[in-house]
Structures are given as structure tokens and as C-alpha cells.
N, C-alpha and C positions, 0 to 999 in steps of 0.2 A: 879497224877498231870500231866496234858497234857501240854507239852511245845512246842512252835514253834521252828523251826530251829534256828531262830535268838536268842531266849531266851537260848536255849541249847548252842549255840556258845558263848554267853556272859558268861555263867557259866563256860564253859571250859576255855575260855581265862582268866577270873578272877582267877580261880584256878591255872592255869599255872603261871600267873604273880605273884601270891602270893608266890608260892613255889620257883620260880626262882628270885624273887625280880626285875622283869621287869615291864615296863609300859604295862597295858592291851592293849593299842592302838598299841603297837609294835608287838603283837601276832596276826597274820593274818592267813588265811587259808593255804597259801603256806609256812608258817614258818616251817623250819626244826629245831626242838629243839636240835638235836644232833650237827648239823653243825653250827648253829648260836649261841646256848647257851651252848653247851657242857654238856647237861643234862646227868646225870649218872643214874644208875639203882635205887639208893635210892631215888633220886628226882622224878624219874618216878613213883616209888611205892607210894610216898607221894601224887603225883597228882592223881593216881588211887584210893587211899584210900579216899581222900577228895571227888572225884567225885562219888564214890560208895555211900558215905553218903548223898551227896547233891541230887543225882538222884535216889537213891533207886534201883540200879541195881548192879549185880556182874560183875566186870571187871577183866578179866584175864590179868596179867602183860605181858604175852607173846603177847597178842593182842596189847597192847599199844606199845610194842617194834617193832611190825611189821608195825605200822602206821608211815610212814616216815614224814608226815606233820600234822599240827594241823587240817587241813581240813579232812584228812583221819581218824584221831581220832574222830572227830565230827561225821562223817558218821558211824563209828563203833558204837558209843554210840547211835545214832539214831536207828540202827538195833537192838541193845540190848534192848532199851526201847520198841520198837515195838513188840518184841517177849516176853517181860516180862509179 
């Protein structure tokens, strides 16, 4: 399934908002989930697992930890999907 950047971003934002209980509109590219939402490793793993299922790609938890913003996470997922 080929997704546009916008569609991928929508999936990522919806997944994050579901796990954190935040409004999807509040999750933007420069959102820092650690600083703004205090996301912990279990929540981040839950986000990663849901995104793996939704996107059909394997996501290393370490990669998600390295992404400081939602935009960086989206870019990482675009790279994973391109190489899958």
C-alpha cells in the first residue's frame, strides 16, 4: 500500500494520540513527545507496535527513541517503507 507523506503523517499522529490520550490536532511535526507529553518507553513501544501493524514495516524501538520529534519519526518511517 503506497501512502503519501500526508497519509503517513495522519496515521502516525492518530496512533500517538490514541496511545497518549491526546487530540490528534495537538500532535504536529515539531512535537517533542518526551518534553511535552512525558512519553515513557512502554508508551513508545505501544506506538511502535501499532505503527508496525498499520504500516506493515518493522520498527526498531531504538530508532523511535532517537527520533526527538514527531516529524523525525515520520521521516524514519518513510525511509523504512521505501526500503521495505
